[in-house]
N, C-alpha and C positions, 0 to 999 in steps of 0.2 A: 684535423677536420673531423667533425662529428657526423655520424650516420643517424642521429636522432632526428626524427621528423614529427612535428605536432600534427595530430590528426584532428579533423574537424568533428565537432559534436553533432550527432544526427538526432533529429527529432524521431520519437517512436512512431511507427506506422503499423497499420494492420488492426485486426480485431481487438488486440490487447493494448493498443495505444491509449494513453491516458492524457487527457487535457486538464489543465488547471481548472478548478471548480468555479471560482467566482472571485470578484473583487473583495477587498477588505470591507468589513461591516460598516466602517465609518466613511467609506467612499460614496456609497449611494445605496438606495434600497435594492434588494435582489429582485430579479425577474422571477416569474413562477418556475421556470426551468432551472434557474440557478438554485432556488430554494430546494427543489426536489433533489437535485444532484448532491447538494451539500448535506441535506437531511439523511440521504442514503449512507454517506460516509460516517456521519456522527452516529446514526442508528447502528451501524455495524460495530462501532467501537463502544456502544452503550451496553454491550453484554460483557460481563466479567471474564468469561472464558475467552471470548474473542480478543478482549483487551490484553489478556495474558499471552495469547498466541502472538498477537501483533508485537507486543513487547519482546517476546522471546526471539522472534525473527529480527526485529530492529537491533537488538543488543547482541546478536550472535556474531562471533568473530567472522570477519570477511563480509559482513552485510547480507549473508544468506544462510539459510538453515534447512537441513534435510528434515522432512517430516518425522523421521525416526528420532531426531534430537530434541524435538519440541512437543512431543505428544503427551508428556507427563503433566497434564493440567487437571487431573482428577475426573476426567470423563472418558468414556470408551472411544476406541479408535474411529468407529463410524461417526461419532459425534464430533471429534476433532476434525475429520474430513469435511463434515457439514459446515462447521464454523470457518474453516479455511476457505471453503467455496464462497461463503458469504463475504468474507474480507476481499477475495478476488473480484467478486461481482461489484463490490463498492469501489473498486479501483485502488484499493490500499495495498494489495500484494500482487506480484506477478509470480509465475511458477514455471518450472522447466523440469521435464521428466528425464532422468538419467538412469537408464536400466530399470530396476524395479522401484526406485525411490523418486520422490518429487522434492525438488528444492524450491524454497520460497524466498523471495526478496521483497523488501519494502519498496514501493514505488516512490522514489525520492521527489519527483516533481509534484506528486499529490501532497506529500507531507509538507513540502515547502509552501504550497498553495494554502494548505490548512493553517499553517503558522502565520502566513500573511493575512489570511482571513480574519484571524483573531487579534491581529496587531491593532492597537488603538493609536491613532495618529493625533 
């Protein structure tokens, strides 16, 4: 007899909870709110430093990265913090402070929604 029990998946709640942005482009025209939300995400990724940081977090082993491991992108530490903040505000990253370091994770539901958004049917 196994003691393994499947746990239900919980939807994120609270101020950092992220909802999928919008339907696929080919489904219907966006509402003004959907267009604003989607533009924020793409605008955040439109900066080369932010895109490098996002890629560093996404490709890091275990799906999360300490800021100490991803800050070598050719800009100062305060600038790295600014760009990570913008990625968080756009809903692309979540973070957790552990002691003196902050660990970042890609928000998988948002990335999946962005992929669906761009899928042509």
